[in-house]
Residue, then its C-alpha position, 0 to 999 in steps of 0.5 A: x809805622x806811625x804809632x796808633x793814637x788811642x781813641x779819646x774817652x768821651x765826656x758823656x760817660x754812662x753816669x753823665x748820660x744818666x744825669x741828663x736822663x734824670x734832668x730830662x725826667x725832672x723837667x718833664x715832671x716840673x712841666x706836668x706839675x706846673x700844668x696840674x697846679x693851674x687848677x689849684x684853688x686860692x687858700x690859706x695865707x694868700x687868701x688872707x693877704x689878698x682879702x686884706x689887700x682888697x680892704x686897703x684898695x677897694x674899701x680904703x681901710x688902713x692896716x694896723x689901725x682899721x684891722x690888726x695884722x702882724x705882717x709887714x707892709x711889703x707883704x700887704x702891698x705885694x698881694x694888693x698889687x697882685x690883686x689889682x693886676x689880676x683881680x682879687x678872686x681870679x684863681x686861674x690868673x693867680x696860678x699863672x702869676x705864681x708859676x711866672x714868679x717860679x719861672x723868675x726864680x728859676x731864671x735867676x737860679x740858672x744865671x747864679x749857678x751857671x758858672x758851676x756847669x749847665x747840669x748844676x744850674x739846670x738841676x737846681x732850677x728843676x729841683x726847687x720847682x718840683x719841691x715847691x709844686x709838690x709840697x704841702x698846699x699851705x706853702x703855695x704863694x706864701x710870703x716866705x716863697x716871695x722872698x726867695x727871688x730877691x735872695x737869689x737875685x742878690x746872690x746873683x749880683x754878688x757873684x756875677x756882673x763883676x764888670x759893673x761898678x762895685x758901688x752899683x752892685x752893692x746898692x742893688x744888693x741892698x735894695x733887694x735886701x730892703x725889699x725882702x725885709x719889708x716882707x719879712x725882716x728876718x729875710x736879711x739873715x743871709x745878707x751878711x753872707x752875700x755882702x761877705x762874698x762881695x767883700x772878699x771877691x773885691x779884695x782879690x780883684x781890687x785890693x784895698x785897706x779892709x776899712x776902705x773896702x768895707x766903706x766902699x761896699x757897705x755904704x752903698x749897700x746900707x743906702x740901698x737897704x734903707x731905701x725900701x725900709x725908709x719908704x715903708x716907714x714914711x708910708x706908715x707915718x703918712x698914713x697915721x698908723x706908725x704907732x699902731x704898727x710899732x705897738x703890734x710889732x714890739x708888743x704883740x709879736x713877742x707874745x705871739x712867739x709863745x704860740x708854737x706849731x700846734x694850738x699850744x702856748x709855751x713859757x720861756x723855760x720850754x722855749x729853748x727845748x722846743x726850738x732845738x727839737x724843731x730845728x734839728x728835725x729840719x722839717x724832715x729834709x735831713x735826707x737831702x743833706x746826703x746829696x748836698x754833702x756829696x755835691x759839695x765834696x765833688x766841687x771842692x775836691x775838683x777845684x783849687x783853693x782860690x777857685x771862684x767855683x769854690x767861693x761860690x759853693x761856700x756862699x751857697x753853704x753859708x746861705x743854707x746855714x743862715x736860712x736853716x736858722x730862719x724859722x728859729x728867729x720867730x720860733x715857729x716852724x710851719x712848713x712854709x717857714x722852711x721854704x728859703x732853706x729848702x731852696x738853698x738845699x736844692x741848689x746844694x743837692x744839684x751840685x751832685x750832678x757835677x759827677x765824679x772824675x773818670x778815674x773813679x770806678x764806674x760803679x762809684x760814679x753812679x753814687x751821686x746820681x743815686x743819692x739825688x734820686x733817693x731824695x726825690x722818692x723818699x719821705x718827706x718827698x711828696x712827688x708820689x702823692x703829686x703824681x697820684x693827684x695828676x693821675x686822678x685828674x687827667x686819667x680818671x677825670x676827677x676834678x681837683x677838690x678845694x684845699x679846704x674841702x669847699x668850706x670857703x665856697x659854702x660860707x661865701x655862698x651863704x654870705x652872698x645870698x644874705x649879705x646886704x650893703x652896709x652889713x658887717x661880718x665878724x669871723x671867729x677863727x683864723x686861716x684860709x677858709x674863713x678869710x677866703x670866704x670873706x674875700x669871695x663875698x667881699x664883705x666888710x669886717x665888723x671889727x679891727x680883729x679879722x681873727x680871734x687868735x689875739x684873745x686866747x693866749x697870754x691872758x694876763x698881759x695888759x695888751x691882750x686884756x685891752x684887745x679883748x675890751x676893744x673887741x667887745x667895744x667895737x662889736x657893740x658899736x658895729x653890731x654885725x649882721x652875721x657872726x661866723x664861728x669856725x669850729x677850728x678856732x684858735x683855742x689854746x692850751x698851755x700857760x696863761x691861755x684859755x679856750x673861753x671868752x665869757x664876755x663874748x659868749x654872753x654878748x652873742x647869746x643876748x643878741x644873736x640867733x643861730x641861722x646856719x650850721x655846717x660841719x665846719x662852721x656856724x653862722x649867727x644872725x643879729x636878731x635884737x628884736x627877739x626876746x629869748x629865754x633859755x631852758x637848760x637841762x641838766x642844770x642846777x640854779x647854782x651853776x647858771x653864772x658859770x654857763x651864762x653871765x649873771x645878768x642873763x640868769x633871769x632868762x634861764x630856766x634850769x632843769x635838773x634831772x630830778x625835776x623831770x620826774x614830776x611832769x605837772x610841776x615842770x609843766x607849770x614852770x614851763x608855762x610861766x616861763x615861755x610867756x615872757x619870750x618870743x623864742x625859747x631855746x632848749x639846751x641839752x648839755x651832753x645828754x638827752x631829757x630821758x623822758x622827753x617831757x620838756x620837748x613834749x610840752x613845748x611841742x604842744x604849746x609852742x612852734x618848733x623851729x628846728x634843732x642843731x648840735x654845737x659840740x656835745x650840746x643839742x639845741x632845740x628852738x621854739x617860737x612862742x606865738x599868740x593863740x591866733x595860730x591855733x584856729x584849725x581848718x579841716x583838711x581831710x586829705x590822705x597820703x598813701x593808704x595809712x596816713x590822714x591829715x585831719x586838720x591844719x592851719x598856716x599863719x603868718x606871724x611877725x616878730x619885730x622885723x622877722x616874718x615866720x610861717x607857723x604851721x600846725x598839722x593834726x594827723x591820724x593813722x588809718x592802718x599801722x605803718x612799718x616804714x618811717x616817714x618824714x614831713x617836708x613843709x616848704x615855702x615856694x615862690x611863684x617860679x617854683x623855687x623853695x626859699x625855706x623848708x622844714x623837714x622832720x619826723x612828726x613832732x620833732x622826732x617824738x612821734x615816729x610813724x612806726x609807732x602810730x596806732x589807728x585812731x590816735x591823734x598826732x599833733x605837730x607844730x612848727x615854724x619856718x623863718x622867711x628870708x628877709x629879702x623876700x619880695x614876691x607878692x605871694x607864696x605857697x606853703x606846701x606839704x610833702x610826705x616821704x619815706x625816710x629810707x628810700x626818699x620816695x614820696x607818698x602820693x595823695x589818694x584823694x582825687x581832689x588833690x592829685x600828685x604828692x604835694x598838698x597845698x596847705x595855704x597860699x599867703x599874700x604878705x601884708x594882707 
């Protein structure tokens, strides 16, 4: 009888099937997150670099001279090229470019790791794609992500294409290294490992004397490396900015290395401890060392010492070690600085898909897959958060919010509305929202400093002192139309740092008026024609030089708490003070005027523009006008059943190039009121658009309607600034009264004025 042969054991064991299932799920997740990412918005550093690219391309500004920047030219011109191809503000196409770049990294990864098996190559491609797309949004399309493609292509050339002449491979690897170095010079930290693999591989296939082999590979590699780097320096030399570039990189960048992840500076004695703590934390990626370690052990155990697979794994390990040190070079450990290491870690973790030999018990063969799956769901993995975002978008139908909360759009909208050709804008602050707004509005910077980060650290260094002086000189020369103060500014704490820039604060106070306030920024507009005085409470005369520059001391009227107890004396001081100014700005420092005597007097003798808060300081502004705005006319109109407008006046006032509408309203109560009402005075153009408005409780919240008594006269004086771009032939000044809680308008009960809107006056400019 012929002996029966045993059935062959299928290679698709349960753990291998589980590996394919995991890879399929990862691929589906990658596709899902890629589709979701198509609706992301531009932000963070890519917006900054796209803005700089636009300045170079469309406004012909020279980097390092016309605007300061610590980035290498490769970064600037990569984003310039992207902007020229897709348009500098096309978010949708930028997302397509980003995904296309990720696809190129994935293809290079597949070709590089294919000798280790389909599952490993597939897994590495999917794992990094998911890790990138589900990471913090700040890593999106960063420079550290851009350098991953040349790293991967160089590793691919060093391990494959052995039939190519070694000199050609070495030359191409050098060119790739040079390209990466023009973006971030320390990207070359992994090139010794890549060239080392080529050297030892060539010694096995075509052995030579060590020196001869080094020359054979090293010389073409060095030539290739110098081609992009030499081209970069020739460009800088031809553009006349080489000296500026060298100064920034050799003098400022070492100072900037004192700035750590938070807005804090450190001195040299603390630097080593900070770097050691940050490095050993591995940005929270430590869990991934388990599947990576398992995968390394699997491949090394399964192959002979001379195996090409083992050499490839050693190259992967070497690259992972090198790029774990990549953030150490700069001493700064932002999330995106870890991207090259994250990529290497994902490729090593994919080795766990190799699987244990079939001789191992079935329960143990599951361990590599479980280790890999754990890394996908345990912190710092953001896959659960990404899936929640996908659910909100495609199941609940919620749009993807801007990553800056809409700050850039709000600021850009204001600039686009008010910005005119020839205007300049200076931003105080740094980061995506401010640069994105300038990108969207396509405005020209007022100085060579796009950020104020240069002015608050290493203050004793001559370079920082010169930067401050240059900044102030350029401001005086350009006289920007708008100054944007981002509240999240680069104020530093730590050795040799400050949160103050007194010279700039003085300059801003002399020449600018607050034009717009949001939750995250304030916009100041250049109004040199306004003669401005300051009333500050509580403030003693001896403190004026501390808060204001000494030259402005004559324009400051300090009011101490004890001086408010005698209204007669205070009124005389105010009367003698305000006549010298067009605008009086009252600042309440961290506390209110308890008796409100300052606001009460100014409310009767000037016209209230409005109020706003800057941190803990409440600022109220008043327009001082001549007596022609006080000639009253009878109105005699009743709102609801309890409120009568007895008299009113509307006058058009010009202060320099600025036009103001000044309004005085005299009210009386018919009956007591239980509800609080607000007044809205609106300037309306013929098409019905409201171009300016003033909303407040009566007398700037000093006379709420709940306290009105029948027969008592209530006076309210206010001023509305008209837009500079107003070109209509006439416009109306209208009044509406509404319930502060319900927003319901009070109807006018007089038959002569039906509805809820009272026409105070129709104005015709220049007549």
